[in-house]
C-alpha positions in Angstrom: 258.9 -21.9 107.7 259.6 -24.8 109.4 257.1 -26.3 111.3 257.9 -29.6 112.7 260.8 -28.8 115.3 258.3 -29.3 118.7 259.6 -26.8 120.4 259.2 -24.3 117.4 256.9 -21.3 118.5 254.9 -22.2 115.1 254.3 -25.6 115.9 252.7 -23.7 119.7 250.8 -21.8 117.9 249.3 -24.9 115.4 248.7 -26.4 118.8 246.8 -23.5 120.1 244.8 -23.3 117.2 243.8 -27.0 117.3 242.9 -27.0 121.0 246.1 -29.0 122.4 247.6 -26.1 124.2 245.4 -23.0 125.6 245.9 -19.6 125.8 244.5 -17.9 128.7 245.1 -15.5 132.0 245.2 -16.4 135.5 242.0 -15.6 136.2 240.5 -17.6 133.7 242.8 -20.5 134.1 241.3 -20.5 138.1 237.3 -19.9 137.5 237.9 -22.6 134.0 239.3 -25.3 136.9 236.8 -24.5 139.4 233.6 -23.9 137.3 234.3 -27.4 135.2 233.9 -29.2 138.8 230.6 -29.8 139.8 228.5 -27.4 141.4 225.8 -27.9 143.8 223.1 -26.0 145.9 223.1 -25.8 149.5 221.1 -23.9 152.4 223.2 -22.4 154.8 222.2 -20.2 157.8 218.5 -19.8 155.9 220.4 -18.6 152.5 220.7 -20.6 149.7 224.1 -20.6 148.3 226.6 -22.9 145.8 229.1 -25.3 147.0 232.0 -25.8 144.6 233.3 -29.8 144.6 236.6 -29.1 143.9 236.7 -26.9 147.2 235.7 -30.5 148.5 238.4 -33.0 146.8 241.0 -34.2 148.4 242.1 -36.3 151.8 242.1 -33.3 153.8 240.0 -30.8 152.1 238.3 -27.3 152.8 234.9 -27.7 155.5 232.1 -25.2 155.4 233.1 -21.6 154.4 230.6 -21.5 152.0 230.1 -17.3 151.8 233.8 -17.0 151.4 234.2 -19.7 148.7 231.0 -17.9 146.9 232.7 -14.7 147.2 236.3 -16.3 146.1 234.4 -17.5 142.6 232.5 -14.3 141.6 235.3 -12.3 142.5 238.1 -14.9 139.9 234.6 -15.0 137.1 234.5 -11.2 137.5 238.1 -10.8 136.2 238.2 -13.5 134.4 235.5 -11.6 132.4 237.3 -8.4 132.1 235.3 -6.8 135.4 237.0 -4.3 137.5 238.0 -7.3 139.7 241.2 -7.6 137.5 242.4 -4.6 139.0 242.2 -5.9 142.3 244.0 -8.3 144.9 241.9 -10.4 147.1 242.4 -10.8 150.6 241.3 -12.6 153.5 240.6 -11.0 157.1 239.9 -12.5 160.3 241.2 -14.3 163.5 243.9 -16.3 163.5 243.0 -20.5 163.6 240.0 -19.9 160.9 241.6 -21.1 157.7 242.7 -18.4 155.5 246.1 -19.8 154.8 245.0 -23.6 154.6 242.4 -22.2 151.9 245.3 -20.0 149.6 247.8 -23.3 150.3 244.6 -25.8 149.1 243.9 -23.2 146.2 247.8 -23.4 145.2 247.8 -27.0 145.5 244.8 -27.1 143.2 245.8 -24.9 140.6 249.2 -26.9 140.0 247.3 -30.1 139.9 245.2 -28.6 137.1 248.5 -27.6 135.3 249.8 -30.8 135.0 247.4 -31.7 132.8 248.7 -31.8 129.6 246.1 -29.2 127.9 246.5 -27.4 130.8 250.2 -26.6 131.0 251.5 -23.1 130.7 254.3 -22.7 128.1 256.9 -19.9 128.1 259.8 -19.2 125.5 263.8 -18.8 125.5 266.0 -17.0 123.1 268.9 -19.5 122.3 271.7 -18.7 120.3 272.8 -15.4 122.1 276.3 -15.1 121.8 276.3 -15.0 118.4 275.0 -11.4 118.5 278.1 -10.3 120.2 276.7 -8.0 122.8 275.8 -10.8 125.3 279.3 -12.2 126.1 279.1 -15.7 127.0 275.3 -15.6 127.7 274.2 -18.5 125.3 270.6 -18.4 126.2 268.0 -15.9 128.0 264.3 -17.2 129.1 261.8 -14.5 129.4 262.1 -13.6 133.3 258.5 -13.2 133.9 257.3 -16.7 132.1 255.8 -14.6 129.3 253.0 -17.1 127.2 254.3 -17.8 123.5 251.2 -15.7 122.5 252.6 -12.9 123.8 255.9 -13.4 121.8 253.5 -14.1 118.7 251.7 -10.7 119.3 254.6 -8.6 119.3 256.5 -10.4 116.0 256.9 -7.4 114.2 256.6 -4.1 115.3 253.6 -3.0 113.1 250.0 -4.6 114.7 248.4 -5.0 111.1 251.4 -6.9 109.8 251.6 -9.1 113.3 247.9 -10.3 112.7 248.2 -11.2 108.8 251.5 -13.5 109.6 249.3 -15.4 112.0 246.4 -16.0 109.7 248.8 -16.3 107.0 251.2 -19.3 108.7 248.9 -20.3 111.0 245.5 -20.2 109.6 243.8 -18.4 112.9 240.4 -16.7 111.7 239.5 -13.0 112.6 237.8 -14.1 115.2 240.3 -16.2 116.7 242.5 -13.8 116.6 240.3 -10.9 118.1 239.9 -13.5 120.8 243.6 -13.9 121.4 244.2 -10.1 121.3 241.7 -9.8 124.1 244.9 -10.7 126.5 247.2 -8.9 124.7 250.0 -7.1 126.8 253.0 -5.9 125.5 256.4 -7.9 125.9 258.6 -7.5 129.1 261.1 -4.8 128.8 264.2 -7.4 128.1 262.5 -9.8 126.0 261.4 -6.7 124.0 264.9 -5.2 124.1 266.3 -9.2 123.2 263.5 -9.6 120.3 264.9 -6.4 119.1 268.1 -7.4 118.7 267.7 -10.3 117.0 265.5 -8.5 114.5 268.6 -6.1 113.8 271.1 -9.2 113.8 268.4 -10.9 111.0 268.0 -7.9 109.1 264.2 -8.2 109.9 263.8 -12.1 108.5 261.1 -13.3 110.0 262.3 -17.2 109.4 265.8 -16.6 110.7 264.5 -14.6 113.8 262.1 -17.4 114.6 265.1 -19.7 114.8 266.6 -17.6 117.8 263.3 -19.0 119.7 262.7 -22.4 122.0 259.2 -22.9 123.3 259.3 -24.5 127.1 257.2 -25.3 129.6 257.1 -23.4 132.8 258.1 -26.0 135.9 255.8 -26.8 137.9 257.7 -27.9 141.1 256.3 -26.4 144.2 259.7 -25.6 146.3 260.6 -23.5 143.0 258.4 -20.7 143.7 257.0 -21.3 140.3 253.2 -20.2 139.1 252.4 -20.5 142.6 254.5 -18.5 145.2 254.3 -17.2 148.3 255.8 -14.0 149.9 255.6 -14.2 153.8 255.7 -10.8 155.5 259.2 -10.4 157.2 260.4 -7.9 159.6 261.1 -4.1 158.9 265.2 -4.8 158.4 265.2 -7.8 156.3 262.5 -7.1 153.8 263.1 -4.6 150.8 261.2 -4.1 147.5 264.1 -6.1 145.9 262.1 -9.4 147.4 259.4 -8.8 145.6 260.6 -7.3 142.1 264.3 -8.3 141.8 267.8 -5.9 141.2 270.6 -5.3 139.2 272.7 -8.7 138.8 276.2 -8.4 139.0 277.1 -11.3 137.3 275.1 -10.6 134.5 276.7 -6.7 134.2 280.0 -9.1 133.7 278.5 -10.4 130.3 276.5 -7.7 128.6 278.5 -4.5 127.5 275.5 -2.8 126.4 274.2 -0.6 129.3 271.2 0.3 128.5 270.2 -3.2 128.4 267.1 -4.1 131.1 268.4 -7.8 130.9 270.5 -6.7 133.5 267.9 -6.8 136.0 267.6 -10.2 137.8 263.8 -10.2 138.1 263.8 -14.0 139.5 265.1 -13.0 142.6 262.1 -11.3 143.4 258.6 -13.6 144.2 256.7 -11.9 141.5 258.5 -12.4 138.4 258.2 -16.2 138.9 254.5 -16.5 139.1 253.7 -13.7 136.3 253.2 -16.2 133.4 249.4 -16.4 134.6 249.9 -17.8 138.3 248.7 -17.2 141.8 250.8 -14.9 143.9 250.2 -15.5 147.9 251.0 -12.7 150.3 251.0 -13.8 153.9 249.7 -11.2 156.5 249.8 -8.3 154.0 249.5 -5.5 156.3 252.1 -6.4 158.4 254.8 -5.3 155.7 256.4 -1.8 156.3 254.7 0.8 154.2 257.4 1.1 151.2 256.4 -2.2 150.4 252.9 -2.0 150.6 253.5 0.6 147.9 255.3 -1.8 145.6 251.9 -3.9 146.0 250.0 -0.9 145.1 251.4 -0.4 141.8 251.1 -4.3 141.0 248.3 -4.5 142.1 246.2 -1.8 140.0 249.1 -2.1 136.8 250.0 -5.8 137.0 253.4 -4.3 135.9 256.7 -4.6 137.7 258.4 -1.4 137.4 262.2 -1.2 137.8 264.1 2.3 136.8 261.5 3.2 134.1 261.5 -0.4 132.5 258.3 -1.9 132.9 257.4 -6.2 132.8 253.6 -6.5 132.5 252.6 -9.3 134.8 249.9 -12.2 134.5 249.3 -12.9 138.0 246.3 -13.6 140.5 247.2 -11.9 143.9 245.9 -13.6 147.3 246.4 -11.8 150.6 245.7 -12.9 154.2 245.9 -10.6 157.5 244.4 -11.2 160.9 242.0 -8.3 162.0 244.2 -6.6 164.4 246.7 -5.9 161.8 244.3 -4.9 159.1 242.7 -2.2 162.3 245.8 -0.8 162.7 246.5 -0.4 159.1 243.2 1.1 159.0 244.0 3.7 161.3 246.3 5.3 159.7 244.3 7.3 157.1 247.3 7.9 154.3 246.9 4.2 153.3 243.5 4.4 152.0 244.2 3.6 148.4 245.7 0.3 148.9 242.6 -1.0 150.5 240.6 0.6 147.7 242.2 -1.8 145.6 241.2 -4.8 147.7 238.5 -7.1 147.6 238.2 -8.1 151.5 236.5 -10.7 152.6 236.1 -11.4 156.2 236.6 -15.0 156.9 234.2 -16.4 159.6 234.7 -19.2 162.1 232.8 -22.3 161.2 229.6 -22.2 163.1 227.8 -25.4 162.0 228.9 -28.2 164.6 228.2 -30.9 162.3 230.6 -29.5 159.6 232.8 -28.8 162.7 233.4 -32.7 163.5 235.4 -33.1 160.4 237.5 -30.1 161.3 238.1 -31.6 165.0 238.9 -34.9 163.1 241.7 -32.8 161.8 242.5 -31.5 165.3 242.5 -35.0 166.7 244.5 -36.1 163.6 244.2 -39.3 161.3 246.9 -41.2 162.7 246.6 -44.1 165.2 247.4 -42.1 168.2 249.6 -43.9 171.0 250.4 -43.1 174.6 253.4 -41.7 176.0 254.3 -46.1 176.8 253.8 -46.2 173.2 250.4 -48.0 174.0 247.2 -47.8 172.2 245.5 -45.1 173.2 241.2 -45.3 172.6 239.4 -42.2 171.4 236.0 -41.8 173.3 233.1 -41.9 171.4 231.6 -38.4 172.8 235.3 -36.9 172.6 234.7 -35.4 168.8 231.1 -34.1 169.8 232.1 -32.7 173.1 234.9 -30.5 171.4 233.0 -29.4 168.6 230.3 -28.4 170.4 232.2 -26.4 172.6 234.0 -24.9 170.0 231.4 -23.5 168.0 229.6 -22.6 171.4 231.9 -20.1 171.5 231.9 -18.7 168.2 227.7 -17.6 168.4 227.4 -14.0 169.9 224.7 -13.5 172.1 221.7 -12.8 171.4 218.1 -11.3 172.9 216.4 -13.6 170.1 218.0 -16.8 170.5 219.5 -19.0 173.2 222.9 -20.3 172.6 221.8 -23.8 171.7 218.8 -22.6 169.5 221.3 -20.7 167.7 223.8 -23.6 167.2 221.4 -25.6 166.3 220.0 -23.7 163.8 223.2 -22.7 162.5 223.6 -26.5 161.4 220.3 -26.6 159.7 218.3 -28.3 162.9 215.0 -28.0 164.7 215.4 -25.7 167.4 211.8 -26.0 168.9 209.5 -23.0 167.7 212.4 -20.5 166.9 212.6 -21.0 163.5 215.7 -20.3 160.9 214.2 -17.0 159.8 214.9 -15.8 163.2 218.3 -16.5 163.0 219.0 -15.1 159.4 217.7 -11.7 161.0 220.1 -12.1 164.0 223.0 -12.4 161.5 222.0 -9.3 159.3 221.3 -7.7 162.2 225.0 -8.3 163.7 226.6 -7.8 160.5 225.3 -4.4 160.2 228.0 -3.5 162.7 230.9 -1.7 161.5 233.0 -3.5 164.0 234.3 -6.8 162.1 234.9 -8.6 165.3 231.0 -8.3 166.6 229.9 -9.5 163.2 228.3 -13.4 163.5 230.8 -16.1 164.0 233.8 -13.6 163.7 235.5 -14.5 167.4 235.9 -17.8 169.4 237.9 -20.6 169.9 240.2 -21.2 166.6 241.3 -24.4 165.0 244.8 -23.8 166.5 243.2 -23.6 169.8 241.4 -26.6 169.7 244.4 -28.2 168.6 246.2 -26.9 171.6 243.1 -28.2 174.0 243.4 -32.0 172.1 247.3 -31.7 172.7 246.5 -30.9 176.6 244.8 -33.8 176.6 246.8 -36.0 175.5 249.9 -35.3 177.7 247.7 -35.4 180.7 248.7 -38.3 183.0 245.0 -39.6 183.0 245.0 -39.9 179.1 248.2 -41.6 179.4 247.6 -44.0 182.5 243.8 -44.7 181.2 245.1 -45.2 177.8 241.8 -43.4 176.7 241.1 -39.7 175.4 238.0 -39.5 178.0 235.3 -37.1 176.3 234.8 -34.9 179.6 238.4 -33.9 180.2 238.4 -32.1 177.2 236.5 -29.8 178.8 239.3 -29.6 181.0 241.7 -28.9 178.7 239.5 -26.3 176.6 239.4 -24.4 179.8 242.8 -24.7 180.6 243.2 -22.8 176.8 240.9 -20.4 177.6 242.5 -18.9 180.6 246.1 -19.4 178.7 245.7 -18.0 175.6 242.9 -15.7 175.5 243.5 -12.0 176.3 240.5 -10.0 176.2 238.6 -10.8 180.0 235.1 -10.3 178.4 235.8 -12.8 175.9 237.2 -15.4 178.9 233.9 -15.0 180.8 231.6 -15.9 177.4 233.3 -18.3 176.7 233.8 -20.4 180.3 230.2 -20.0 180.2 229.7 -21.4 176.6 231.8 -24.4 178.2 229.2 -24.7 181.0 226.5 -25.3 178.0 228.5 -27.5 176.2 228.9 -29.5 179.3 225.0 -29.7 179.9 224.8 -31.0 176.5 227.1 -33.5 177.0 225.1 -34.6 179.9 222.0 -34.8 178.1 224.3 -37.0 175.7 225.6 -39.4 177.9 221.7 -40.0 179.4 220.6 -41.1 176.3 223.5 -43.2 175.6 223.3 -44.8 179.0 219.6 -45.7 178.1 220.8 -47.4 174.9 223.2 -48.9 176.8 220.9 -50.1 179.6 218.7 -51.8 176.7 221.3 -53.3 175.3 220.9 -51.3 171.9 222.9 -48.6 170.0 219.8 -47.4 168.6 217.4 -47.9 171.3 216.5 -43.9 171.7 215.9 -43.4 167.9 213.4 -46.3 168.1 211.3 -44.7 170.9 211.3 -41.2 169.7 210.4 -42.2 166.3 207.8 -44.9 168.3 206.2 -40.8 169.6 206.2 -39.4 165.9 204.3 -42.3 164.7 201.8 -42.4 167.8 200.6 -38.8 167.5 201.2 -39.2 163.8 198.4 -41.9 164.2 196.4 -40.8 167.3 193.8 -39.3 164.7 193.3 -41.9 162.2 190.2 -42.8 160.9 191.1 -46.7 160.7 192.3 -46.9 164.3 190.1 -49.6 166.3 189.0 -50.0 169.6 192.6 -52.1 170.4 194.5 -48.7 169.1 196.2 -50.8 166.7 197.5 -48.6 163.5 198.4 -49.6 160.5 200.6 -47.2 158.4 203.2 -47.6 155.5 206.9 -46.9 156.9 208.2 -44.6 154.6 211.9 -45.5 154.9 211.3 -48.7 154.0 208.0 -48.9 152.3 206.9 -51.5 154.5 203.3 -52.1 156.1 203.5 -51.6 160.0 201.6 -51.9 163.2 201.9 -49.6 165.8 199.9 -50.0 169.3 199.3 -46.6 170.0 199.8 -45.7 174.0 198.3 -42.9 175.2 199.8 -43.2 178.3 203.3 -43.0 176.9 202.6 -40.0 174.5 201.1 -38.1 177.8 204.3 -38.8 179.8 206.5 -37.8 176.9 204.7 -34.8 176.8 204.7 -33.9 180.7 208.4 -33.9 180.5 208.7 -31.2 177.9 206.4 -29.1 180.3 203.3 -29.4 178.1 200.4 -28.8 180.6 197.1 -27.7 179.0 195.2 -29.5 175.9 196.4 -26.8 174.0 200.1 -26.6 174.1 200.0 -30.0 173.5 198.1 -29.8 170.4 200.6 -27.1 169.1 203.6 -29.3 169.5 202.1 -32.4 168.0 201.3 -29.8 165.2 204.8 -28.9 164.9 206.0 -32.1 165.2 204.0 -33.6 162.1 204.7 -30.5 160.1 208.5 -31.1 161.0 208.2 -34.7 159.6 206.0 -33.8 156.4 208.8 -31.4 155.4 211.9 -32.9 156.1 210.4 -37.1 155.2 210.6 -35.8 151.2 214.0 -34.4 151.4 215.4 -37.0 153.6 213.4 -40.7 154.3 215.9 -41.4 156.9 215.3 -38.0 159.1 214.6 -39.8 162.8 214.3 -36.6 164.9 217.2 -37.0 167.4 218.7 -33.1 166.3 215.0 -32.2 168.5 217.3 -32.3 171.7 214.0 -31.4 173.7 212.2 -34.3 172.7 214.8 -36.7 172.9 215.3 -35.6 176.5 211.7 -36.1 177.5 211.4 -39.7 175.9 215.2 -40.8 177.5 213.8 -39.4 180.7 210.4 -41.3 180.2 212.1 -44.6 179.3 214.4 -44.5 182.2 211.7 -43.4 184.5 209.1 -46.3 183.4 211.9 -48.9 182.3 214.1 -48.8 186.3 211.3 -46.8 187.9 213.4 -43.4 187.5 216.8 -42.5 186.1 217.4 -41.7 190.1 217.1 -45.7 190.8 219.5 -46.7 187.4 222.0 -44.0 189.3 221.3 -46.0 192.3 221.8 -49.4 191.0 225.2 -48.3 189.4 226.2 -46.9 192.0 225.7 -49.3 194.4 226.8 -52.7 193.5 226.7 -54.3 196.7 224.2 -57.0 195.6 224.2 -59.3 192.8 221.5 -58.0 190.5 222.7 -54.7 190.8 226.3 -56.1 189.7 225.0 -57.6 186.8 223.2 -55.0 185.5 226.5 -53.0 185.7 228.5 -56.0 183.8 225.7 -55.9 181.3 226.1 -52.7 180.7 230.2 -51.9 180.3 229.5 -54.9 177.9 227.1 -53.6 175.6 229.0 -50.2 175.8 232.3 -52.3 174.9 231.2 -54.7 172.0 228.1 -52.3 170.5 229.0 -48.6 171.6 232.4 -48.4 170.8 233.8 -47.6 174.3 237.0 -48.9 175.7 237.3 -50.1 179.5 238.5 -46.6 180.9 235.9 -44.2 179.0 232.8 -47.0 179.7 233.6 -46.9 183.4 234.2 -43.1 183.9 231.2 -42.5 181.8 229.5 -44.5 184.2 230.6 -43.0 187.4 229.6 -39.7 185.5 226.4 -40.5 185.1 226.0 -41.7 188.6 227.4 -37.8 189.9 224.9 -34.9 189.7 227.5 -32.8 188.2 226.2 -30.6 185.1 222.5 -31.2 185.4 220.4 -28.5 184.1 
């Protein structure tokens, strides 16, 4: 028995036994790839869920999608462990532009990278010296058409399974346990491999040593453009698509060589998309329900039996099938009742839009683009530091359904894991549960809204506008106009249009509040001025009841962020002004509010010592107002001073603020000027 030849079957079997190469099905491969990477726990919308590191690695990785990724991983894991999932396809359903195709493409790219590692490589076999046999004409080598693993051949070397097991034990030294493990993934040889192996057996009189001379082991090519290992089949129109694209067909070329009319090798399976991923690959069917009925029927057979069937010949497959579909196509498909069996064979996953505005910042960054942008005249195009924020909150607010229990801003803040006044995350969880009971998918949480493509269009409109090109800056406030244009042009449903335009108004209000804070920081010549004042208020209400407070109202405390001892003068006038701004009139209301702030402080500081209360918009706004009013006798007079620059003092203040914005806050001349102008108008005042 020759064991030395590196492309011999026995060499491959020994490599599997020693662990240098592996034998596993597609599900086991994908599950191992995901679960071997780091896994962490996160809390999303009030529920603990898992976050898989593999989906967060790389330059342009997946953002959010926690529930969908958990669902996918448990599906693959169940199939890898032999559960019912292995007879199902995984179908992602959702609105256009929410990342379904991006997710599948990302997964396929990661899987190819995973298989490039030496110990994970996929191998297949081919038959050589076929011209000796006689009935194959000038065909000399024949590769397994479905990229079957050499182990599949090893389990079918002899007609008698017991003889086969004995051979593996005797020649390679597999133990009984190892053989049982291997046989869990047993599947018969495909029609043509089986037929050819039989021809070789007859030609060599069943001498196994001679038979194995006709076999060579080769690595499966991982070139993306070949469609091997990860292949995609996009839905085509009704006339050009046929089952040939999936399964393959009779090959005229081969018939010219093969004299034996019964030989299944006359079918060319590689013409179809399925055979190329048949050896432990991922088959991606884009917009599966757009295909015409007979193709969907073909999928039904493939999904359930994992075989390609032509003219009664069968080729078993080992494939993970992932598909996508949008809501409207899926609903149309469901309304045709006779198509129930295919949906029955699918694990459906309804993909929501991203509803966390903090995560949306990364997605918005994808839409804006990572390259340095230029104007039409090739000048550098500056990006307003508030642009990402303005675009992100506008997109996220449009995706949040209305609810009696929560205002849109409260919903947005809770969905990002932030504090929303008195409202707790439990309220949001209840709202989501109630909405998700609705049989109409589009009414569920996060299912409707402006998708990533709409956001991309808005950014395009912003960049092509003459103001942007003239000012050489993407000014944040202009993104609202661009989004309004997108809503009017691309949103068909009248009710959705009205809701989105309302959400845009809310977003403008939030932008206004952010600008107030920015102007205060600019006025104070300090990027984190408001943050300091907010933390001063928090520390004052913690220290106001301290036992070691002297008559001078000085309170010494240890700063949890730096561990240093700090002294703070407790200014009751300041505390009272802030609480008046929030609208707390009575002593009880004030005490309740202070208690809630102390409680938040207690909960957050142990988990994230740098927590700064800047997500508590109500408090930030109150502190901003108080400081603007006390420092400059009112925001009105700061507006007045900036608007009326006839006297020298006002001009100096204006110039100093512009300098701070340019040097410390990341603005350029255009957006600094425009932001100050916007601050001086009364637009979007709540």
